[in-house]
N, C-alpha and C positions, 0 to 999 in steps of 0.2 A: 471560466476556469476556477476551480476551487483547489486549495492547497491545505493539507493537514499533516501533522507530524504523527507518525505511528511507530510502534515498537513491536518487532517480531522476534522475540528472543528464543522461542522453542520451535522445533521442527513441526510439532502439531499445529502451532499457530500459523506457520507459513502455509501448511496444507489447507487449513480452514480459510485463511485469507484468500488464497488463490481460488478456492471453490466459490467464495462469495463474489469476488470481483469478476470472475468468469461468467457469471450470469447476467452481467450488464453489458449492453451493446456499445457503450462509448469507450474511447481510448483513455488509458491511465498509465502513468509512468511512476517509477520510484527513483528518487534521486538521493544519492549519498555522496556528498562532495561533488566531484566532477563526473562521477559515474551515474549513468542513467540507464534503466532497464524497463522493459515492459512489465507492468504490475501483474499481468496475467501469466507470467513465465516463472515457473518454479525454479528452473535452473538459473535464470537471470537473478532472481531474488537471492539465491544462495551464493552468488558471486559478490554480493554486497557485504559490508561490515555490519552485521546484525547486532553487534554489542552496543550500538548507539542508536538513537532514534533516526528514522529516515523519513524523507518527505514524499508524500503521495500527492501527485498532481493529477487532478481529474479534469478532463477536457470536456466538461458539461456543466452548465449552471444549475440545471434542475436535477440534483442528485441527492435529495434528502433521504430517500429510501436506502441508498448505499451508505450514506454517512451514519444512519441509524444502525445498520447491520454491522458495520466495522467499528462501532463505538468501543468494544472491548480492547481494540488495538490502538486507539487514539491516545496520545500522550501530550502533555503540555511542555515536556522537556525539550531543550534545544541542544 
């Protein structure tokens, strides 16, 4: 499992993010505090507080291609 912090502050970013992660066959969750949603669900993402960074949990160890594609959304903030 891999975990990265991402920021999705614009509606366009959410759409791009969902299009990217939707192409990968493995499961991914987004976690904001106690709330966890499917990372491939637009409605789920919009139910989170997007004003702060959120945690992407990728349930696959070999996910280098995905990490490269989502690099514009990755942040070091906590």
